[in-house]
N, C-alpha and C positions, 0 to 999 in steps of 0.2 A: 590543303593541308600539310604538314609536314608528314614525311614518310613514318616516324616512328611515334608521332603525338598522338594522346589519348584525349578527347574532346569529354566533357563534363556539361550537367546541362539541369537543371540551373545552377548558377555560381552567383554568391556575391548577392543575391537578392530577399529583399524583406518578404516574408512567404504571412499569409494567414493563420493563425491559430485553429485548430480543428479542421484545414480543409486536409481536403484528397491531392496529393503530387504524385505526376510521372519523373521520376530521374532517371537519365540516359544517360548512357555513354559510347561516345562513338569512336569504335576504333578503325586503325586505317588500313587492315586488313583483314579478312577472312578471320575469326574468333572462335572458339569455343569456351566460353569465360561462363562458367555456373556462381561465381562468388559476386554479389555487388552487396556494400554495405550504405547502413542509413545509422549516424547515432551511434556506430561499431556496432549493429544488429545487422545481421545476416537476413536479406528477404529471398524471394524469391523471382528467378531471374526471367523475364519476359523478352523473347527472342523478334526482335521487330525485323530485323534481317541478319545476313552475317555478319554485320559487320557495325550493328546498333543494336545495343541491348539495353532493357530499361527494369524499372523496379517499380511499383505501386506502395506508396506509403498513407494510409488514413488517419485521420483525424491528429494533424501534429502537435505536439505540444510548443506552449511557450519556451523558450530558451532563455539562457543570461546574456551577457555581453557579450560573451565571446563565438555564440552562435554554432550550428549541427554542422557536422563533416558528413562528407556523401564522396565515396570513391568505389575503385573498382577493384577486385583481386589481383588483378593483371599489372598495377599500376601503382608509384608510388606519390601521383599526385591525387588531392581531396581537393572537392570543391566545400566551401562553407556558408553557409545560409543562416539567415537570421527569421525565429519564429516570431511573432508577436501578437496584439490584436488592438485594432483600434483606439483610438482616445476617445474617453466618457467627456461627459455632458458636466464640466466644471459645476463643485456646490459651493453654496455658501460663497456666492461672491461681493466680496464689499469692498469699497477703498473708502480709506480715510487720512486726516494730517495730524498731525503733533504740532506743528509750528507754523503753516500757512505760507512753506517754501517747497514740501514735499508730500507727494500723495503715494500713499503704499497701497500695493492691492493683495488681497490674499483670499483664496480659495480652499477648498477641499476635496481629494479625488479619492474614489473606495480603493483603485487598486493600482497602484505605483507602477511606474513604466521600469521595463527590465531591459533596453537598450541603454548602449551609450554610444559616445563617438558620432558620427555624419547618420545613424540610425536611430540616435533618440529624437524624442518629441518636440516643436519648436512651440513657443508660446508668442503670441504678438498682441499688445495691449492698441485698440484704434480707440483714439480719442478725436469725438467728432468737432467739426469747426477748428481742427486742428492739425493731428499728426500720427503717426503710426509709432509706436514703439516697440521692436524688434526684441528679444529677451530672449536667450538660449542657455538653461541654467544649467551649470557644472555637475549638480548634484539634484536631485527629489524636490528641491525645494517649490514650495506652493504660495508664494509670495513674489512682488517685483515693485518697484516704483517708477514715479518720473514726476518732473519737477512742474510744479503750477503755473498753468498759463494766467499771464499779468490781464487784471481784470476780469476774466473768467469766473460767472459766479455759479450756473450752471454747467453739468459736466454728464454725457453721455457716454460710458466709458464700457468696451465691449472687449470679452477676453477670446482671442482667437487659438485653438489647440490643433496641433495639426500633425501628421504624417505620415508615411508612404501610402497608409490603408486607407486615410478618412482623416474625416476635421469633425472638430463641434467645438459651438461657441456660446458664452453668457455674456448677456450685460446688466450694467447697472447705472440708472439714471440718479442725481441726487443736486443738491443745494453744498456748496462745497461750506457755507458756515454752519450747515447741521451737522459735518463730518470732521467740525473742529474738536481734539482732546488733547490739550496739552499735557505735555508730562516735563516734570522737573527735571533739568540735567545736573544740576547740582544742589545738593544737601550737605550743609554745613551745621556744626554741633559746638558751640563754645560752652563748656562747663564753669560752675562756678561752685562755689560751696551749699548755698542754700537754693540758686536759681542759675538758668540756661539758658542762653539767647542760640537759634535756631534760625536758618537762613534759607529760603527756598530761591531758586534760580532758574529762570525762563528766560528761554532765547528762541524769540520768532517774530512774528511779524502778524501781531494782532491788535492793529492799531484798528481801532472802529470797535473792538469789541470788551465787553465788558467780564472780567476776567475774577473768579475766586477761588481761593487754595484753602485747604485742609492742611493742619498739623495734629498728628495722633502720637500721644510719648507710653508707654507701658511702666508701669502697672496704674500711669494715672487714669480716670473714667473719660473726663472732659476731653473733646477734641476744640482746639483753638482754630478759629478761622478768621480770613482776610479778605477784603474784597479792594481791587483794584482795576482801573482802564488800563487797557492792550496801549502797547506801544512794537515799534517794529525794532525796537533795541531790548539787550539785554535788560531783564526786571528781576529785581530781587526783595523778596517778600518774608521780614524778619518779626520772627514771635520771639515773645521773650517768655519765657516760663518759670514761676516762681512758686515757691513752701515747697518745694525740693527737700530730700534728706541727703545730709551729707552721705561720702561714702557709700552711695547706693547707685545701680546701675540702672540703667533706662535704655529702653528699645524706641525709636521713632522714625516715621514716615512720614513723607507728604505725599498731597494729590493738589492737580488742578482740576477745572473747569469754565467752559464758558456760561454766562449765565443761561439755564433756557437748554441747557445740552445736560447730558449723561457724565458724570466722571469720569477723565482721567485716570490711567494705571496708576497705582500707589508706587513711590521709587522702591531702591533697595529699603529695607530696616537698617538700620543704623543701630548699633550698640553706643552708648556712652553712660560717663562714669560722672556724677558728680563731685566735688573735691573734697577731699576728707578737712576736716577742721581738729578736732579729736573726737575720737567714741571710743567709747566702752563696752563690750561684749562680754556683759555680765551673766554670772552662771551660780551657782547654788547646789550643797548638800545637806539633806537634814538627816540629823541624829535625834533619835528619841530616848535612849537610853543611855546615861540616868536620867538625866534632864534633858529638853527637847533644846537643839541648839540647830543653827544654821551656820554653815561655814559657806561665806561668800569669797569668789574665784572669780577673777577677772580678765581681761584682755585691751590694751588697751592703744587705738589704732592713731597712728599719728603720723605726719610727714616729718615728724623731729621729735624724738620722744625725749631727748634731752632736755627740751623747755617744763616736761612736768614735773613740778616742785613735790606735790603731795594728793592724796587723794581723798576726797571727801565722802564719807558711809552716812547715810540720814536714812532711819527707822521710823515710820511711820506706823502707830497702832490706831486702830478705828475702836477696838472699846479695849477700854477708855480711850478715850482720843488725847493722844500725846506725837510727840517727835521728839526724836535725840541724835546729835550726828555728833559724828567722832572724827579725825584726820586721821591717817595712817598713811605709812611710805612703801608697805609692799602691794602685791598683790593678790592678798588674800588675807580675810580675818575673818575670825567667828563672835557671833551673836548672839546671844542666850534669848528666847521666844517662851511667848506663852502659849495656848492652846488656839487663840483666836487669828484669824487672818491680820496680816499685817504690810505694807507696800514697803521696799527699800530701794534707796537710789544710791547710785554712785557715778561722781563726774571728776575729772581730774581739774586740776589745779597749776595751771599754766603764767605764765606772763603776762598775755592779755585780758588774762580772769580766768571765768570756769567756762569747761567743755559743756556739750552739750549732755545732761544726766543720761543715763541709763537706768532705766527701772526693772525690777522684778515685784512679782506678788509672790507673797507665801502663802499657801495654801492653810483654812484650819486641821487640826492636828486627825479630826475624825473623819477629814473625807478622803484620805491616802488611801489607796489600794494596794492589793498586791498582784500585778499580772502574771497572768500565764508565762514561763516560758517556753521557746520554741527554739530548736534545733537551728546551725545553718552552718552551710559550709563555704568557704573562703576558696581560693585557686590562686595560682600563681602571680595574678596580676591584683586583684581586687577583695576586699570583701562586699560583696553585694547585699544590702539592707532592704525589706521593701516590709509596708505595713498598711492593715485596714484605716481607710479614711475614717476620723473621728468626729462625728456630727454636730460635737460642739466646739472642736477648735477652732478658735477667731485669729489666732496670731501664729506663728511660727512652732513649729516642730522642732523639737529639742533629743540631739542623740545622744549620750551619754555612754562612757566606759573610760577604763584604768587602762593607761597604756602600756602596765608590766604587768596586766593579768589580775592574776589573783594575791602575786608579790607585793610587800610592803616595799618604801610608800606608794600610793595610789597611782598618783601623777595622772589628775582627773583632767580627763578632754572631753570634749565637746561641740556640737557643730548644728548649727540651726540650719532649717530646713523650711523653704517656704509652706504655706498652708494648704497650699495647692497642688503638692508633690507629697508622693509617700514613697520615693525608694533612695533610698543614698549610696553610692562607691566609695568605699573610703580605699586606698592605693595600701595594697598587700607589703609591698618594703616599708612599713612602716611597724609590721607587725611579725612576731617570732613566731616558726614551728613549734607544734607542739605545746605551745601554752594554749589556755581555754582564756577567751574573753567573753566578757558579758557586758552585752549591748541594752540600754535601757533607752525604751522613745516616749516622751514626755509629749504631751498634748496642750497647746496654751487656751486658756480661755479667760474672762473677766475674774475668776475666784482663782486662777492661778495655772503652774504645771501641775498636771497628774498623772502620773507613770500609766500608760495604757497598754504596752506592751514591751517584751521581755526578750532579748535574745542571748543564745549563749553557742560558741561557734569556736572553730579553727580555722585557722589558715592555711595550715597542711595538719593534719592528724600525722603521728607516730606511734610506733609500737608501745605498748603499756609498758612500764619501768618497775610496775607492783606485781607480784602473785597472790592467787588466792589463798585461803588459809585451810587444809583440809581437814575434815573430822577424822580423827583417829579411830572415832569406836562405829564405824558405819554400820547398816541393816544389812546382814550376810546372809546366805541361803545358802543351797547346794547347786546354783547353778546361777545365782546374777548376784550383784554388790549395789546397794541402795548408796552412794559417794554422797557427803554433803559436806557444806565450805562456807566459808566467810568471805564476802569482799563489799568492798563501797565501791560499788560500782558511777556511782552517783560525785563519787571525790574529784572537785573541779581541781586536783592539781595532775589528774591523768591526763597524760600525753594525746590522747584524743576518746572519741564516745566508746563507751565497751559496747560490743554489738552482741557478745554473746564469750562461750567459752570451749575448748577445748580439749578435749579428752583422748588420752592417748593411753592403749591397752595392751602390755606385752605379758607372755606367759613365763613365767620363770620354770622352766623346764627342757632337756637336752633337745625334745622333740622341739617346743616350743621355739627355741635360739634360731631354728631355723625358718621360723615363720616369720612374714612381715608384720609390723605393730598395726591395730585396728587403730583409726580414729572414729571417733563420735562427738557432734558438735551440737550446743546447746544454744539454741539461737535465742531465746529470750536473758538475755542480762539481768534479768530479777530473777530468774530462777536459782536456786544454790541446792539441788540436788537433782540427782540424776541415776539412775536404775541399769545397769549395764549386765544385759541377759545373756541366754545363750552360753554360759561358761559349762567348764567343766567340775565335776565334785573332787572334793580333794585334794583340789590344785592352785598351786603359788601363783600370783599374778601380781604386775605391779603397774598402778595408774599415774599416770602424769597430766596433771591438770594446769591449765595457762588460761590468761583472760586476753580475749581478741579486741582489739579495732579494727577496720576497715585499709589499716595499714600494714596489718599482720599481726600475731599472736608474741603476745612476753612471755616472760620466766615463767618456768614450770617448777610447781610442787610437785612432790613425790610420795606415794602411799603404796604399801606392799600389804596386802590381804591375801588367804587361804581360805578358798569354799568351802563349806561345810560336806559331812557324807551323805550320801541318799541315802539314809537304812532304810526308807517307805521301801524303794525299790528293790533293795536288797532281800526285807523280808517278804515281797512281792514274790520274788525271783523261789524262795525256799517254802512260801504258804502252799501255791498255788499247785505243783507238783504232788507235796502229799493231801490238798484237800481231792485231787481226784484218784488219787492213792485209794482213799478211805471211802471215797464214791464208791469207787470200782466192788471195792470187798463188801460194800452193803448190799448192792444192787446181787453179787454173787451167790452170797449168804440168805435173801430174800427167796434166790430162785431156784435154791439147790436143787428142788424135788422136782424142779422143770427139768433140771439139766441133763438127769441123771438117763432119759428114754431119749435124745439126742444124739444123732453120729456125731461126730468129731468132723465131720466136715463144717458141721452147720456153725463150729463157733472158732472156724477157722481166723474170721476176724478180729477175736478176743485175745490174738498172740498178743500178751503183754513183755514187753523187754524190762531191762532194768532201766530206770531212771535216766534218763539222757543229758545228765548237769553239765552245762558249759563251762567254762574254766573258771569265769566269776562265779559260778556257784559254789565248784569246790575252793576256791580260795575262802571267798565268805564264810564257807561252813568251819574250816579251818580257823579262821579269827576268832570266828563266834562259838566253834564247838560245840556248835548244833546238831551235827549230824556226822557217821562215822560209817566210813564206807569199807569193806573188808576186798584187799586184794584177791580177789581169787576168780577165775579166768570163768570157769562153767563146773556144774553141779549133776548129778544121777541120780534116779530115785529110782532103789529096789523093792519089788514089794514079793516077798515071799510067803510060800502057801502057809496054810494053818497049821501043818506038822512041823514046819518049821522054827524057831524060835521067831517070836515076833519082836519084830524091829526094822528100825527104816535107817537106811548109812548114804553119805554122801561121797563122793571120790571123783578127784580129778586125774585125768590120764596126765596132764601137763604139772599140777598142784598138786602132788601127794597130803601135800601141808593139811589139807583141807579135814575138818573135824566135823560130828555129827552137829547137829543145829538143831533136832525135834526129838520130840519123843520116837513109839515104836508105832510102825502102822499096819495096820489089821487088813485083811481082804474084804472086802466087804461082803455082808452075808447074804445079801440075796444071790452070790454064786455057788453058795453052800446048799445042803440040801435042807438044813431047819435056817427059818429066818425068823429075824426077832424084831418088830417097829422102831426098836429102840438104837438109835445114834449117834453117834460121836464123830463131830467135826472140830477139826485141829488146823486152823490156818498160821502157815508161817512164813516168814518172808526174809529171803535171804537174797541180795543185792549183788550181779553180777554184772561184768562189761563185757563178757563174751559169751555168745549163745552155741552151743553143739548139740549134735545130736546123739544120744544113748548108743552105743556100740548094740547090736543087739545081741552078741554073747552074752554079755551083761542080764540080758532078760529072762535066758535060756532058764526057766525051769520047771519042775513039776508044775502039774497045774496051769501049763501054759496056756491054752486054751482060755479057762481065767481070766489069767491076766492079760490077754489080745485084748479081749472083752473088756477090762477095767483101764486098758490103755485108751479104746475106743470110748469110753465117757470122760476119761481126763485126759486122753492123750495130746491136747491141744500144748504144745511146749509152752511153761511157764515156768518164773521163776518164785511160784508160790507151791506152796509143799502139803501137801491137805493128806491128813491122817484120818480114816474115815473107820469105826468101829464099831461095834454092834454087841 
């Protein structure tokens, strides 16, 4: 070993998938290497000796064509190995020939091989009584071929598949005459006006075999078939197709077979057109008011339209039976009709005679129905129309629309669609954005065309150009405004489908100017009213109303309205305190005899202060003049003994302007030697905003003990002044 070289084993080997492999590194000198990697993954190192280290990898997985690496952490070199699986037995192994010159064999595999280049599988065809054909495919192909052995009829073919891990084989035994499936090498069509010639060409060694070839053309149902003896040269099978329609496209394909065997593969389908003579694409538009009239329009299809001199229009009535013809030079004419069914034909007058006529049947007037409208949306590329299949339709569908939308003149356009097709794509380049188009789909039957479905749509919607008309007299409450407006959301002149309305609410005040406007949306385009709630009373609001499409909202209409005053809330704020006050007075009066014997502390909770009226109540009171409040801070009550002049007075230390508000107050009789059962009780109410204690000096009078007892009875502080007389 070179002094500095590290050897890695195995290296460049093909390993079996799922096996357990020991990977070894041999170092030239002793080493303490602890890192060894397989597929860039570190594994536990096994010390074989001081110079030999190994790792154990279990259940290795199949790799791609580049293999999997193995290396030691102390070296820059790496070993590359390949992991694969043994070949599988070929499935559906079969051999056949198309021209009796080469035999093609094919098979199927369940699992594609994973290795390339030198490690790929090798395929070998073993031909009994002949030779072996080796074949190394460059890709995962599952077919190969060999030349027919001259004069050999019976074949025993064995397919052998091998790789470094094993081999598999499959055998096919056959008579080559039973495996002949001819395929035409050429399909040529020479189209005419009413007929066409189709040629199928075979090239092979079919001598001694009876061949049959078929030709299929659509939309014709019958299949043409020709029989001919085979030969060792090129053979042509010529088919002549008649009774074709001019200016019509056809699809044709062919196949051949040896009589007694299965048919070979179809050729590729070829599209061909019968030559145009002169054809008329005829359509009509019926108007029932004031008289029933049909407007005939048509397009002529000709290789040279300058040969057309005029057009012949013939109308055939069934009841009564009569026919009228006229000649016109334009591609449009009007014909009066009755209520019955009639047939109309148009054909061109050319130098060589008359073209093939174009027919259309006009249905009776009473059979015409009004189809329901459905909305469609186009895109930047196309208008895609779809409809339900009509069970009574026997001929082409007609799709009709006006090229200018609702604008005048109509510029009527139509398109024929085969009866087996229920969709049509129209190029969006022929339509304008923001214009509504109406598409009417007609189904065709023996009784004529009848409208079955209707579509309206835009190739591209735009914002509305019109604005709603807002009602100037909405229903207004103190907290809401019910907006009403008028707008024709079904107007076809709109630039898009109306999807709803946008309502913007802005409060017109100094405080509201700092607030962002609120937006409300009405999703129903047919709704013409909306209630904006949650508003403040007696406030001015501005409402902006705009109609919307999927592209956005259009111009706005504006209305300014003021909400009403909330008199119910104002009255509630006034009446509730008053009712409470009245109830308290009634309760005290009804229990006046009971209250005399209770101490002061018992009724401490009944300390009733002045009505606590908030700022709103003061403002409301000033407005309606329903309550006047004197601006007095507090009041004192002094009760004099019987010997002094009976009087009651009120005084304030801070506001000497206070005056008397009640009559005299006499000492209760039960405090005097003589007591009489008759008692007079008078209550007077005085409103004050400040409650203060009465100075004791003001209450010091003779009969002090009696007054203290009086105070214990009626001493709970109150703004109610009570005069008791006996």
